[in-house]
py3Dmol code that shows the C-alpha trace and the ligand (Angstrom):
import py3Dmol

protein = """\
ATOM      1  CA  MET A   1      20.935 234.438  41.354  1.00  0.00           C
ATOM      2  CA  ASP A   2      17.885 233.936  43.515  1.00  0.00           C
ATOM      3  CA  LEU A   3      18.836 232.806  47.055  1.00  0.00           C
ATOM      4  CA  GLU A   4      16.622 229.720  46.932  1.00  0.00           C
ATOM      5  CA  GLN A   5      18.182 228.700  43.629  1.00  0.00           C
ATOM      6  CA  VAL A   6      21.691 229.175  45.020  1.00  0.00           C
ATOM      7  CA  VAL A   7      21.072 227.240  48.234  1.00  0.00           C
ATOM      8  CA  LYS A   8      19.191 224.391  46.568  1.00  0.00           C
ATOM      9  CA  GLY A   9      21.572 224.306  43.606  1.00  0.00           C
ATOM     10  CA  ARG A  10      24.672 223.650  45.699  1.00  0.00           C
ATOM     11  CA  ARG A  11      25.892 220.066  45.523  1.00  0.00           C
ATOM     12  CA  SER A  12      28.828 218.311  47.127  1.00  0.00           C
ATOM     13  CA  ILE A  13      31.192 217.849  44.180  1.00  0.00           C
ATOM     14  CA  ARG A  14      33.649 214.965  44.339  1.00  0.00           C
ATOM     15  CA  ARG A  15      34.837 214.731  40.712  1.00  0.00           C
ATOM     16  CA  PHE A  16      36.683 217.606  39.096  1.00  0.00           C
ATOM     17  CA  LEU A  17      37.795 218.620  35.622  1.00  0.00           C
ATOM     18  CA  ASP A  18      41.515 218.856  35.011  1.00  0.00           C
ATOM     19  CA  LYS A  19      41.205 222.617  34.640  1.00  0.00           C
ATOM     20  CA  GLU A  20      43.037 225.336  36.487  1.00  0.00           C
ATOM     21  CA  VAL A  21      41.077 227.248  39.095  1.00  0.00           C
ATOM     22  CA  PRO A  22      41.677 231.017  39.178  1.00  0.00           C
ATOM     23  CA  LEU A  23      43.011 231.972  42.586  1.00  0.00           C
ATOM     24  CA  GLU A  24      40.940 235.189  42.479  1.00  0.00           C
ATOM     25  CA  SER A  25      37.748 233.088  42.452  1.00  0.00           C
ATOM     26  CA  VAL A  26      38.890 231.214  45.538  1.00  0.00           C
ATOM     27  CA  MET A  27      39.878 234.464  47.269  1.00  0.00           C
ATOM     28  CA  LYS A  28      36.497 235.964  46.480  1.00  0.00           C
ATOM     29  CA  ALA A  29      34.722 233.013  48.077  1.00  0.00           C
ATOM     30  CA  ILE A  30      36.965 233.213  51.151  1.00  0.00           C
ATOM     31  CA  SER A  31      36.313 236.937  51.467  1.00  0.00           C
ATOM     32  CA  LEU A  32      32.574 236.135  51.539  1.00  0.00           C
ATOM     33  CA  ALA A  33      33.204 233.450  54.180  1.00  0.00           C
ATOM     34  CA  CYS A  34      34.732 236.164  56.341  1.00  0.00           C
ATOM     35  CA  TRP A  35      31.314 237.841  56.457  1.00  0.00           C
ATOM     36  CA  ALA A  36      29.782 234.836  58.194  1.00  0.00           C
ATOM     37  CA  PRO A  37      28.451 235.360  61.699  1.00  0.00           C
ATOM     38  CA  ASN A  38      31.095 234.330  64.206  1.00  0.00           C
ATOM     39  CA  GLY A  39      31.292 233.977  67.986  1.00  0.00           C
ATOM     40  CA  GLY A  40      32.265 237.287  69.607  1.00  0.00           C
ATOM     41  CA  ASN A  41      33.347 238.588  66.195  1.00  0.00           C
ATOM     42  CA  PHE A  42      36.798 237.176  66.971  1.00  0.00           C
ATOM     43  CA  GLN A  43      37.165 236.065  63.325  1.00  0.00           C
ATOM     44  CA  SER A  44      39.954 233.701  64.370  1.00  0.00           C
ATOM     45  CA  TRP A  45      39.644 231.682  61.187  1.00  0.00           C
ATOM     46  CA  LYS A  46      42.414 230.889  58.789  1.00  0.00           C
ATOM     47  CA  PHE A  47      42.172 229.369  55.314  1.00  0.00           C
ATOM     48  CA  PHE A  48      45.071 227.355  53.919  1.00  0.00           C
ATOM     49  CA  VAL A  49      44.742 227.357  50.137  1.00  0.00           C
ATOM     50  CA  VAL A  50      46.773 224.501  48.657  1.00  0.00           C
ATOM     51  CA  THR A  51      47.483 224.244  44.951  1.00  0.00           C
ATOM     52  CA  ASN A  52      50.791 222.431  45.360  1.00  0.00           C
ATOM     53  CA  ARG A  53      50.309 218.848  44.096  1.00  0.00           C
ATOM     54  CA  GLY A  54      53.029 217.501  46.383  1.00  0.00           C
ATOM     55  CA  VAL A  55      51.275 218.898  49.461  1.00  0.00           C
ATOM     56  CA  ILE A  56      47.860 217.580  48.344  1.00  0.00           C
ATOM     57  CA  ASP A  57      49.403 214.147  47.677  1.00  0.00           C
ATOM     58  CA  ARG A  58      51.027 214.108  51.116  1.00  0.00           C
ATOM     59  CA  MET A  59      47.695 214.859  52.775  1.00  0.00           C
ATOM     60  CA  ALA A  60      45.958 212.138  50.752  1.00  0.00           C
ATOM     61  CA  ASP A  61      48.756 209.586  51.368  1.00  0.00           C
ATOM     62  CA  THR A  62      48.592 210.251  55.101  1.00  0.00           C
ATOM     63  CA  LEU A  63      44.861 209.674  55.191  1.00  0.00           C
ATOM     64  CA  GLN A  64      44.968 206.624  52.902  1.00  0.00           C
ATOM     65  CA  GLU A  65      47.578 205.003  55.119  1.00  0.00           C
ATOM     66  CA  LYS A  66      45.248 205.204  58.136  1.00  0.00           C
ATOM     67  CA  MET A  67      42.229 204.056  56.114  1.00  0.00           C
ATOM     68  CA  ASP A  68      44.249 201.017  54.974  1.00  0.00           C
ATOM     69  CA  LEU A  69      45.295 200.344  58.558  1.00  0.00           C
ATOM     70  CA  MET A  70      41.662 200.479  59.725  1.00  0.00           C
ATOM     71  CA  ALA A  71      40.645 198.100  56.936  1.00  0.00           C
ATOM     72  CA  GLU A  72      42.788 195.400  58.576  1.00  0.00           C
ATOM     73  CA  TRP A  73      40.982 195.610  61.915  1.00  0.00           C
ATOM     74  CA  PRO A  74      38.487 192.800  62.659  1.00  0.00           C
ATOM     75  CA  GLU A  75      35.986 195.421  63.920  1.00  0.00           C
ATOM     76  CA  VAL A  76      35.531 196.553  60.291  1.00  0.00           C
ATOM     77  CA  GLY A  77      34.074 193.160  59.346  1.00  0.00           C
ATOM     78  CA  GLU A  78      30.464 193.871  60.169  1.00  0.00           C
ATOM     79  CA  PHE A  79      30.534 197.123  58.120  1.00  0.00           C
ATOM     80  CA  GLY A  80      31.919 195.236  55.085  1.00  0.00           C
ATOM     81  CA  GLU A  81      31.194 196.922  51.789  1.00  0.00           C
ATOM     82  CA  THR A  82      30.219 200.269  53.389  1.00  0.00           C
ATOM     83  CA  PHE A  83      33.661 200.620  54.931  1.00  0.00           C
ATOM     84  CA  GLN A  84      35.438 199.489  51.773  1.00  0.00           C
ATOM     85  CA  ARG A  85      33.562 202.163  49.791  1.00  0.00           C
ATOM     86  CA  TYR A  86      34.490 204.717  52.408  1.00  0.00           C
ATOM     87  CA  ARG A  87      38.114 203.594  52.167  1.00  0.00           C
ATOM     88  CA  ARG A  88      38.133 203.820  48.344  1.00  0.00           C
ATOM     89  CA  ASN A  89      36.571 207.300  48.293  1.00  0.00           C
ATOM     90  CA  ALA A  90      38.191 208.877  51.337  1.00  0.00           C
ATOM     91  CA  CYS A  91      40.979 210.520  49.366  1.00  0.00           C
ATOM     92  CA  PHE A  92      39.063 211.783  46.318  1.00  0.00           C
ATOM     93  CA  PHE A  93      40.358 215.262  47.171  1.00  0.00           C
ATOM     94  CA  ARG A  94      43.715 214.134  45.707  1.00  0.00           C
ATOM     95  CA  GLN A  95      42.248 214.893  42.245  1.00  0.00           C
ATOM     96  CA  ALA A  96      41.118 218.432  43.121  1.00  0.00           C
ATOM     97  CA  PRO A  97      43.101 221.359  41.668  1.00  0.00           C
ATOM     98  CA  VAL A  98      42.757 223.225  44.970  1.00  0.00           C
ATOM     99  CA  VAL A  99      42.266 222.034  48.530  1.00  0.00           C
ATOM    100  CA  ILE A 100      41.394 224.512  51.283  1.00  0.00           C
ATOM    101  CA  GLY A 101      42.172 223.662  54.907  1.00  0.00           C
ATOM    102  CA  VAL A 102      39.904 225.564  57.303  1.00  0.00           C
ATOM    103  CA  ALA A 103      41.302 226.280  60.760  1.00  0.00           C
ATOM    104  CA  TYR A 104      40.202 228.218  63.788  1.00  0.00           C
ATOM    105  CA  GLY A 105      42.003 229.741  66.776  1.00  0.00           C
ATOM    106  CA  ASP A 106      41.480 228.319  70.223  1.00  0.00           C
ATOM    107  CA  TYR A 107      40.127 231.566  71.662  1.00  0.00           C
ATOM    108  CA  GLN A 108      38.321 231.717  74.986  1.00  0.00           C
ATOM    109  CA  SER A 109      35.533 234.183  75.580  1.00  0.00           C
ATOM    110  CA  ALA A 110      35.308 236.129  78.855  1.00  0.00           C
ATOM    111  CA  ALA A 111      32.567 233.707  80.010  1.00  0.00           C
ATOM    112  CA  ASP A 112      34.849 230.717  79.380  1.00  0.00           C
ATOM    113  CA  ARG A 113      37.669 232.308  81.321  1.00  0.00           C
ATOM    114  CA  VAL A 114      35.448 233.073  84.289  1.00  0.00           C
ATOM    115  CA  LEU A 115      33.934 229.553  84.257  1.00  0.00           C
ATOM    116  CA  ARG A 116      37.329 227.883  83.915  1.00  0.00           C
ATOM    117  CA  ARG A 117      38.709 229.726  86.929  1.00  0.00           C
ATOM    118  CA  ARG A 118      35.574 229.208  88.978  1.00  0.00           C
ATOM    119  CA  GLY A 119      35.215 225.593  87.798  1.00  0.00           C
ATOM    120  CA  GLU A 120      38.311 224.551  89.762  1.00  0.00           C
ATOM    121  CA  THR A 121      36.271 224.700  92.951  1.00  0.00           C
ATOM    122  CA  ASP A 122      32.630 225.038  91.878  1.00  0.00           C
ATOM    123  CA  GLN A 123      30.631 222.144  90.395  1.00  0.00           C
ATOM    124  CA  ALA A 124      27.922 224.499  88.998  1.00  0.00           C
ATOM    125  CA  ALA A 125      30.569 226.445  87.068  1.00  0.00           C
ATOM    126  CA  ARG A 126      32.044 223.202  85.717  1.00  0.00           C
ATOM    127  CA  GLU A 127      28.623 222.145  84.494  1.00  0.00           C
ATOM    128  CA  MET A 128      28.113 225.486  82.734  1.00  0.00           C
ATOM    129  CA  LEU A 129      31.534 225.174  81.121  1.00  0.00           C
ATOM    130  CA  ASN A 130      30.729 221.645  79.912  1.00  0.00           C
ATOM    131  CA  ASN A 131      27.436 222.873  78.479  1.00  0.00           C
ATOM    132  CA  ARG A 132      29.264 225.582  76.553  1.00  0.00           C
ATOM    133  CA  ALA A 133      31.892 223.119  75.325  1.00  0.00           C
ATOM    134  CA  ALA A 134      29.210 220.722  74.039  1.00  0.00           C
ATOM    135  CA  ALA A 135      27.843 223.468  71.791  1.00  0.00           C
ATOM    136  CA  ALA A 136      31.315 224.781  70.905  1.00  0.00           C
ATOM    137  CA  SER A 137      31.086 228.271  69.483  1.00  0.00           C
ATOM    138  CA  ARG A 138      34.343 227.653  67.618  1.00  0.00           C
ATOM    139  CA  VAL A 139      32.917 224.722  65.671  1.00  0.00           C
ATOM    140  CA  GLN A 140      29.660 226.527  64.900  1.00  0.00           C
ATOM    141  CA  THR A 141      31.576 229.564  63.717  1.00  0.00           C
ATOM    142  CA  ILE A 142      33.731 227.549  61.353  1.00  0.00           C
ATOM    143  CA  ALA A 143      30.636 225.759  60.017  1.00  0.00           C
ATOM    144  CA  GLY A 144      28.979 229.067  59.114  1.00  0.00           C
ATOM    145  CA  ALA A 145      32.130 230.215  57.383  1.00  0.00           C
ATOM    146  CA  ILE A 146      32.472 226.983  55.408  1.00  0.00           C
ATOM    147  CA  GLN A 147      28.886 227.072  54.173  1.00  0.00           C
ATOM    148  CA  THR A 148      29.255 230.708  53.142  1.00  0.00           C
ATOM    149  CA  MET A 149      32.485 229.833  51.323  1.00  0.00           C
ATOM    150  CA  LEU A 150      30.772 226.924  49.525  1.00  0.00           C
ATOM    151  CA  LEU A 151      28.065 229.260  48.237  1.00  0.00           C
ATOM    152  CA  GLY A 152      30.728 231.752  47.185  1.00  0.00           C
ATOM    153  CA  LEU A 153      32.592 229.052  45.267  1.00  0.00           C
ATOM    154  CA  GLN A 154      29.358 227.979  43.604  1.00  0.00           C
ATOM    155  CA  ASN A 155      28.757 231.584  42.588  1.00  0.00           C
ATOM    156  CA  GLU A 156      32.148 231.449  40.822  1.00  0.00           C
ATOM    157  CA  GLY A 157      31.051 228.353  38.874  1.00  0.00           C
ATOM    158  CA  LEU A 158      33.206 226.100  41.049  1.00  0.00           C
ATOM    159  CA  GLY A 159      32.324 222.868  42.806  1.00  0.00           C
ATOM    160  CA  ALA A 160      33.485 221.872  46.276  1.00  0.00           C
ATOM    161  CA  CYS A 161      32.902 219.402  49.084  1.00  0.00           C
ATOM    162  CA  TRP A 162      32.931 219.994  52.839  1.00  0.00           C
ATOM    163  CA  MET A 163      35.086 217.170  54.265  1.00  0.00           C
ATOM    164  CA  VAL A 164      35.492 216.260  57.895  1.00  0.00           C
ATOM    165  CA  GLY A 165      36.493 212.630  57.161  1.00  0.00           C
ATOM    166  CA  PRO A 166      40.177 213.591  56.733  1.00  0.00           C
ATOM    167  CA  MET A 167      40.224 214.839  60.355  1.00  0.00           C
ATOM    168  CA  LEU A 168      41.032 211.208  61.153  1.00  0.00           C
ATOM    169  CA  VAL A 169      44.637 212.385  60.649  1.00  0.00           C
ATOM    170  CA  ARG A 170      44.068 215.908  61.942  1.00  0.00           C
ATOM    171  CA  GLY A 171      47.436 216.334  63.685  1.00  0.00           C
ATOM    172  CA  GLN A 172      49.391 215.225  60.647  1.00  0.00           C
ATOM    173  CA  LEU A 173      47.372 217.465  58.323  1.00  0.00           C
ATOM    174  CA  GLU A 174      47.987 220.411  60.657  1.00  0.00           C
ATOM    175  CA  GLU A 175      51.694 219.708  60.420  1.00  0.00           C
ATOM    176  CA  ILE A 176      51.645 219.417  56.618  1.00  0.00           C
ATOM    177  CA  LEU A 177      49.671 222.665  56.277  1.00  0.00           C
ATOM    178  CA  GLY A 178      51.695 224.509  58.893  1.00  0.00           C
ATOM    179  CA  VAL A 179      48.670 225.307  61.056  1.00  0.00           C
ATOM    180  CA  PRO A 180      49.938 227.296  64.071  1.00  0.00           C
ATOM    181  CA  LYS A 181      49.947 225.423  67.403  1.00  0.00           C
ATOM    182  CA  GLU A 182      47.233 227.636  68.937  1.00  0.00           C
ATOM    183  CA  MET A 183      44.844 226.838  66.074  1.00  0.00           C
ATOM    184  CA  GLY A 184      42.926 223.708  65.093  1.00  0.00           C
ATOM    185  CA  LEU A 185      42.030 222.322  61.669  1.00  0.00           C
ATOM    186  CA  TYR A 186      38.327 221.513  61.222  1.00  0.00           C
ATOM    187  CA  ALA A 187      37.781 220.600  57.576  1.00  0.00           C
ATOM    188  CA  LEU A 188      39.260 220.176  54.134  1.00  0.00           C
ATOM    189  CA  VAL A 189      37.396 221.632  51.161  1.00  0.00           C
ATOM    190  CA  PRO A 190      38.542 220.356  47.759  1.00  0.00           C
ATOM    191  CA  VAL A 191      37.670 222.792  44.961  1.00  0.00           C
ATOM    192  CA  GLY A 192      37.527 222.568  41.181  1.00  0.00           C
ATOM    193  CA  TYR A 193      35.286 222.793  38.163  1.00  0.00           C
ATOM    194  CA  PRO A 194      32.721 219.978  38.465  1.00  0.00           C
ATOM    195  CA  GLU A 195      33.172 217.020  36.118  1.00  0.00           C
ATOM    196  CA  THR A 196      29.628 215.969  36.870  1.00  0.00           C
ATOM    197  CA  VAL A 197      26.984 217.492  39.099  1.00  0.00           C
ATOM    198  CA  PRO A 198      25.156 214.720  40.978  1.00  0.00           C
ATOM    199  CA  ASP A 199      21.418 214.714  41.542  1.00  0.00           C
ATOM    200  CA  PRO A 200      20.374 216.433  44.757  1.00  0.00           C
ATOM    201  CA  ALA A 201      20.564 214.296  47.870  1.00  0.00           C
ATOM    202  CA  PRO A 202      17.000 214.002  49.228  1.00  0.00           C
ATOM    203  CA  ARG A 203      15.919 216.231  52.125  1.00  0.00           C
ATOM    204  CA  LYS A 204      13.559 215.286  54.936  1.00  0.00           C
ATOM    205  CA  PRO A 205      10.104 216.856  54.922  1.00  0.00           C
ATOM    206  CA  MET A 206       9.650 220.016  57.007  1.00  0.00           C
ATOM    207  CA  SER A 207       7.197 218.202  59.267  1.00  0.00           C
ATOM    208  CA  GLU A 208      10.027 215.935  60.410  1.00  0.00           C
ATOM    209  CA  VAL A 209      12.530 218.647  61.206  1.00  0.00           C
ATOM    210  CA  VAL A 210      10.469 221.524  62.602  1.00  0.00           C
ATOM    211  CA  THR A 211       8.741 221.771  65.955  1.00  0.00           C
ATOM    212  CA  VAL A 212       6.682 224.886  66.533  1.00  0.00           C
ATOM    213  CA  LEU A 213       6.040 225.750  70.173  1.00  0.00           C
ATOM    214  CA  ASP A 214       3.192 228.214  70.264  1.00  0.00           C
TER     215      ASP A 214
END
"""
ligand_1 = """\
31
LIG
C 30.132 218.482 58.655
C 30.166 217.804 57.303
C 31.121 216.838 57.065
C 31.196 216.218 55.799
N 32.221 215.337 55.559
C 32.307 214.742 54.351
C 33.405 213.880 54.052
O 34.284 213.665 54.860
N 33.449 213.316 52.824
C 32.500 213.570 51.869
O 32.622 213.021 50.780
N 31.452 214.394 52.120
C 31.339 214.998 53.322
N 30.313 215.891 53.578
C 29.303 216.178 52.536
C 27.966 215.464 52.812
O 28.091 214.102 52.548
C 26.879 216.128 51.932
O 26.750 217.484 52.278
C 25.509 215.443 52.092
O 25.557 214.111 51.655
C 24.406 216.195 51.312
O 24.737 216.315 49.936
P 24.838 217.761 49.237
O 25.945 218.541 49.941
O 25.191 217.494 47.799
O 23.529 218.440 49.390
C 30.245 216.549 54.793
C 29.283 217.543 55.060
C 29.267 218.170 56.294
C 28.281 219.287 56.530
"""
view = py3Dmol.view(width=600, height=400)
view.addModel(protein, "pdb")
view.setStyle({"model": 0}, {"cartoon": {"style": "trace"}})
view.addModel(ligand_1, "xyz")
view.setStyle({"model": 1}, {"stick": {}})
view.zoomTo()
view.show()
């Protein structure tokens, strides 16, 4: 497939057919994800592929419980219908045949180690460390891997959705998935054959998103 067609043809899929997903297809997409650029080439990513219905249900129940709790808070009032929609849809991944948890190790580059040590006594080093943390290499690395995996899944005829919403219950999901203590979970990606493919979400014009400094 032509690259432009692949990139523009990818949609976030939130409704899935009740059809088994071949594990080889998922593995192929993950193996592509592992070719994504990554900070320092540490490749400290880990993919938790869940097909067990009980585990998927536990993740969804855990999230739903917190969404229901939030719905009772008076602060939700002003967001009315928007929040209720969010609450209704938050756990759509329950219906997916496969859910992938994407985690990353809490590695520290040499620069981070130097700055951390130096930062105990030096304000300039602390500022540099904060700057690095604000543009966390770990998060950017995992994002590149997720997008590459999404394109790989699409190439296998599968639909998927990048989900950060469930990180509301991140600690509990890490426990359910058995994510090692030194790692962190960043997203859930439900996967399945699309029941429907929605129309493309509109994109902003180039003039709005590009600044050329010449
Ligand atoms: C970082 C990130 C977090 C997202 N989290 C969610 C989510 O929690 N739930 C959801 O339904 N979609 C989520 N999405 C999907 C976006 O809503 C979707 O990509 C966007 O609306 C554009 O639609 P498209 O992917 O079909 O082009 C997320 C996407 C990204 C990149």
